C-alpha positions in Angstrom: -125.1 9.6 28.5 -123.6 11.6 25.8 -120.0 12.8 26.1 -119.7 16.3 27.4 -117.1 19.1 27.6 -116.1 18.3 24.0 -116.4 22.0 23.2 -116.6 25.3 25.2 -119.4 25.0 27.7 -121.1 27.3 30.2 -120.7 25.9 33.7 -121.9 26.8 37.2 -119.6 25.5 40.0 -120.4 25.7 43.7 -117.9 25.2 46.4 -115.3 26.8 44.1 -113.1 28.6 46.5 -110.9 25.7 47.7 -110.2 22.0 47.5 -111.8 20.1 44.6 -113.8 23.1 43.5 -110.7 25.3 43.1 -108.9 22.5 41.2 -111.9 21.9 39.0 -111.9 25.7 38.2 -108.3 25.6 37.0 -108.9 22.4 35.0 -112.0 23.7 33.3 -110.7 27.1 32.5 -107.6 25.5 31.0 -109.9 23.6 28.7 -111.5 26.8 27.5 -114.9 26.7 29.3 -116.8 29.6 30.8 -117.5 29.5 34.5 -119.8 31.0 37.1 -118.1 30.4 40.5 -120.0 30.3 43.7 -118.7 30.2 47.3 -119.2 31.9 50.6 -115.9 33.8 50.5 -115.5 36.4 47.7 -111.7 36.8 48.0 -110.6 33.4 46.8 -113.2 33.5 44.0 -112.0 36.9 42.8 -108.4 35.5 42.8 -109.5 32.6 40.6 -111.3 35.0 38.3 -107.9 36.4 37.4 -107.2 33.2 35.6 -109.5 34.2 32.8 -111.5 37.3 33.6 -113.3 37.2 30.3 -114.6 33.7 31.0 -115.1 33.6 34.7 -117.9 35.3 36.7 -118.1 35.4 40.5 -121.4 34.9 42.2 -120.8 34.8 46.0 -123.4 33.0 47.9 -124.2 30.6 50.7 -125.9 27.7 49.0 -127.9 27.0 52.1 -129.6 30.4 51.7 -132.5 30.6 49.2 -132.2 34.4 49.3 -128.6 34.3 48.2 -129.3 31.9 45.4 -132.3 33.9 44.1 -130.1 37.0 43.8 -127.4 35.1 41.8 -129.8 33.3 39.5 -129.5 35.9 36.7 -125.7 35.5 36.7 -126.2 31.9 35.4 -127.5 33.4 32.1 -124.6 35.8 31.8 -122.5 33.5 29.6 -125.4 32.1 27.6 -127.4 28.8 28.1 -126.1 26.8 31.1 -124.7 23.5 29.9 -123.6 22.1 33.2 -124.1 22.7 36.9 -121.5 21.1 39.2 -122.9 21.1 42.8 -119.8 20.6 44.9 -120.3 22.8 48.0 -120.0 20.7 51.2 -118.7 20.3 54.7 -117.6 17.5 57.0 -118.3 17.6 60.7 -117.6 14.5 62.8 -119.6 13.2 65.8 -118.1 12.9 69.2 -120.3 10.0 70.4 -119.4 10.6 74.1 -120.7 14.2 73.8 -123.3 13.5 71.1 -125.1 16.5 69.6 -127.7 16.5 66.9 -126.3 19.8 65.7 -123.4 17.9 64.1 -125.8 15.8 62.1 -127.8 18.9 61.2 -124.7 20.9 60.0 -123.8 18.1 57.6 -127.4 17.7 56.3 -128.0 21.4 55.9 -124.8 22.2 54.0 -124.4 19.0 52.0 -128.0 18.0 51.3 -130.1 21.2 51.6 -127.3 23.3 50.0 -127.4 21.1 47.0 -131.2 20.9 47.0 -131.6 24.7 47.1 -129.0 25.1 44.4 -131.3 23.0 42.2 -133.9 25.7 42.6 -132.0 27.8 40.2 -129.9 25.2 38.4 -132.8 23.2 37.0 -134.6 26.1 35.3 -131.3 27.2 33.8 -130.5 23.7 32.5 -134.1 23.4 31.1 -133.6 26.7 29.2 -130.5 25.3 27.7 -132.3 22.1 26.6 -135.1 24.3 25.1 -132.4 26.1 23.1 -131.1 22.8 21.8 -128.1 22.8 24.0 -126.8 19.9 26.1 -127.5 20.1 29.8 -125.8 18.1 32.6 -126.2 18.1 36.3 -123.2 16.9 38.4 -123.6 16.1 42.1 -120.4 15.7 44.1 -121.1 13.1 46.8 -118.6 10.7 48.4 -117.7 7.0 48.7 -117.8 7.4 52.5 -121.4 6.1 52.9 -120.6 2.7 51.3 -119.2 1.5 54.7 -120.0 2.8 58.2 -117.0 4.8 59.6 -116.5 5.8 63.1 -117.7 9.4 63.9 -119.1 9.8 60.3 -122.8 9.5 61.2 -123.6 12.9 60.0 -121.2 13.1 57.0 -122.0 9.6 55.8 -125.7 10.1 56.1 -125.6 13.3 54.2 -123.6 11.8 51.4 -125.9 8.8 51.2 -128.8 11.2 50.8 -126.9 13.1 48.1 -126.2 9.9 46.1 -129.8 8.8 46.4 -131.0 12.3 45.4 -128.7 12.2 42.3 -129.9 8.8 41.1 -133.6 9.7 41.5 -133.0 12.9 39.6 -131.3 10.9 36.9 -134.5 8.9 36.4 -136.9 11.9 36.6 -134.8 14.2 34.3 -134.1 11.6 31.7 -137.3 12.4 29.7 -136.1 16.0 29.5 -132.7 15.1 28.2 -130.9 16.4 31.2 -128.1 14.0 32.2 -127.2 13.5 35.9 -123.7 12.4 37.1 -122.9 11.4 40.6 -119.3 11.8 41.7 -118.0 9.6 44.6 -114.5 10.5 45.6 -112.4 8.7 48.2 -110.0 10.7 50.4 -108.9 13.9 48.7 -106.3 16.3 50.2 -108.2 19.5 50.8 -108.5 22.0 53.7 -111.2 19.8 55.2 -109.3 16.6 55.1 -106.2 18.4 56.4 -108.2 18.5 59.7 -108.6 14.7 59.9 -106.7 12.9 62.7 -106.7 9.4 61.2 -105.0 7.6 58.3 -106.5 8.2 54.9 -105.6 5.4 52.5 -105.1 6.1 48.8 -105.5 9.8 49.3 -105.2 11.8 46.1 -104.6 15.5 45.5 -107.3 17.9 44.6 -105.7 18.3 41.2 -105.8 14.5 40.7 -109.5 14.5 41.7 -110.3 17.3 39.3 -108.5 15.4 36.4 -110.5 12.2 37.1 -113.8 14.1 37.3 -113.2 16.0 34.0 -111.9 12.8 32.4 -115.0 10.8 33.5 -117.3 13.5 32.2 -115.6 13.6 28.8 -116.0 9.8 28.6 -119.7 10.0 29.3 -119.7 8.3 32.7 -122.8 8.6 34.8 -121.0 7.6 38.0 -117.5 8.7 38.7 -115.7 7.0 41.6 -112.0 7.2 42.5 -109.4 6.2 43.3 -110.3 2.7 42.0 -108.3 0.7 44.5 -110.1 2.4 47.4 -113.6 2.5 45.9 -113.5 -1.1 44.8 -112.3 -2.2 48.3 -115.1 -0.1 49.9 -117.8 -1.7 47.6 -116.5 -5.2 48.3 -116.4 -4.7 52.1 -119.8 -3.0 52.0 -121.2 -6.0 50.2 -120.2 -8.5 52.9 -122.8 -9.8 55.3 -124.0 -7.1 57.7 -122.7 -8.8 60.9 -119.3 -8.8 59.4 -119.6 -5.1 58.4 -120.8 -4.3 61.9 -117.8 -6.1 63.5 -115.3 -4.2 61.2 -116.9 -0.9 62.0 -116.9 -1.5 65.7 -113.2 -2.5 65.6 -112.4 0.7 63.8 -114.3 2.7 66.4 -112.4 0.9 69.2 -109.1 1.6 67.5 -110.0 5.2 67.0 -111.0 5.6 70.7 -107.7 3.9 71.8 -105.6 6.3 69.7 -107.5 9.3 71.0 -106.8 8.2 74.6 -103.1 8.0 74.1 
């Protein structure tokens, strides 16, 4: 993959209103890029627009709604050829296994997977137009490292992020002949409004600003897979590579510990 973000680029960013998306907005604007920001809530997007009103456009939308996305599609052309789409919108709902509901699985899949898939309906044509104009085009999918190891209560979230990573790697293969690069981002724990709701320890947690810096740095270096923080992601990969019975015992032990803590 070629290095990107070396000069002013036109970027579409979903999930921009808070967390990693907000931090990415600030980092990319500081680097001189032009942004189209998408989120469900207009107020935080309009506040971010004040950072550089001449280089930021707001396109409020629910990425799970095809109707919303069709309406904002023309905005992606407002700054010229779209060089990069960062599909970052997502959620995290945990399963209460004692009161299991498939709705929790569905909420994760609809927002994280279908929201990304539907965003591709308008992102891919815009990126293809950029390539036709001789411009670079990069698709960035923000997944998670959570699916590398089974975590208690994460059936829906982990499954949705596993699907996102697989989607991204398949797209990388299929879009390579067109010269559209695909990057998959797999963060560990990042301090955001979503993780602020977690009731369990989060090892090696990083701030949203640190996450944004590592994503931008990885993109500039031409990395196709960006995973951080390294101590956490390496540990996850090593544990996930162990024999399945060992992984199962570790996951069951975490579930028992979680249940014990909840009962106190």
